[in-house]
N, C-alpha and C positions, 0 to 999 in steps of 0.2 A: 436462459441463464438468469437466476435470481439476483436482484440488486443487493449489495452488501452495505447499505446504509443502516444506521442504527435508529430506526423508527419503530414505533409501536405497530403491532399487526392491525390490519383493517378491522378484525373482529373485536378489538378492544375499544373501538370508537372511531370517530372521524378525525380525532386530534392527531396531527402529524408532527408533534413535538419530539425532537430527538431525545433518546434516553441517555442520561449521563451515568457513566459507570465510575464509581469511586471518586467522585469529585467533591462531595460534601456540600453541595448546594442544591437549590431548587432548579430543575431543568427549565421551568417556564420563565422565571424571572432572572436567572443567572446570578443570584445573590446567595451568600452563605446562609445556612439555616440558623446559625448561632448569631444572636444580635451583638455579642461582644466583639465580633470581628467586623471592623469597619472597612477594611481594605482586603481585596482578594489577592494582593501580591504578598508573597512571603519572601523575606530577604534571607538568602543563604550564600555562604561563601562559595560553595559548590552546589549548583541547582540539583534537585533530586533527579536521578537518572543520568547525570553527566559523570563521565569517568574522570577522576582527579588526575593530576599531572603524573605521567608515567615515571618520572624520576622519583617523585615522592613514594609511589607504590614500590619501586625497586628498593629504595632505601629502607622502607618498612620490612620488606622481605629479607633483606640482608640483616637487619637488626634481629629479626626472629631467628634466622639461621645461626647467628652468633650467640644468641641467648640459649638456643638448644645445645650448642657446643660447650658453652660455659657450664650449663647445668650438668651435662654429661661428664665434663672434667671434674667438677666439684663432687659429683656422686661417686666417682671412681678414684678419687685422689688418695684417700687413706682407707683402704679396704681392711675391714676387720671381720672376724668370724661371726660376731654378733653385731649386725648393722645398727647404727644409730643415726638420727638426724636425716640429712639429705641422702645418705647412702641407703637408709631404710626406704625412703620414698622412691629412690631410683630402682631398687630391687623390686618393690611392690609394683611399680608401673611396668617394669620389664616382665615380671611374672604374669601380670594380667594380660599384657599384649601377647605374650607367648601362648597363654591358655586360649585366648580368643582366636588367634591364628590357627592353632592346632584344632580347635573346635570347628572352625569353618572349613579349612582345607583338608584336615585329616592329619595322620601321623607325619606325613612328609612336609607339613606346614611349618615345622620348626626352622627349616632353612630360610623361609621367607619372613620370619619374624622381624629381623632388623629392617628390611625394606618396608614392610607394612607398618611397623611401629614408627619409623621415621616420617613416613607420609602422614600417618594419623596425627602424630604430635605436632608436626608442622602446620597442618590444616587447623587443628584445634587451637594452637597458639595464635595463628593469624586471625581466626574468628574472634577470639577473646580480645586481641589487639584492636580489632575494628569496633568493638563495643565501647572502648575508651573514647570519650569526647575529644575531638580534634585529630584523631588518628584514623587512618584508613587501611582496610585490608583489601588486597586485590581480589 
């Protein structure tokens, strides 16, 4: 059974220096390659790879769900024959989601449009929410 350590193959030379993957430094000296960085420690409120507090993630998910409900309410509040403003945006998004769902599933896909659209918009808004500094998306 082969060993699973990260060393260079024997054919590459007799050097047994471990290979650093995506660490940004020189594997032999264990120092950053950029001379502007004097310390290898980076201060983060939440270290990279650590999951933030679950209560914070739940609150963010609830905020996005409420935001979707408010946008839906505002888009359908004063329905007119010729849509303007947020109603036009809501109808455009609904029509695009309907066309996408029918295009993927087929003619029977129209009944799945509300489910697929809700999941799509929720995930989209959560991802946009996570890009804003200081906020986290699950």
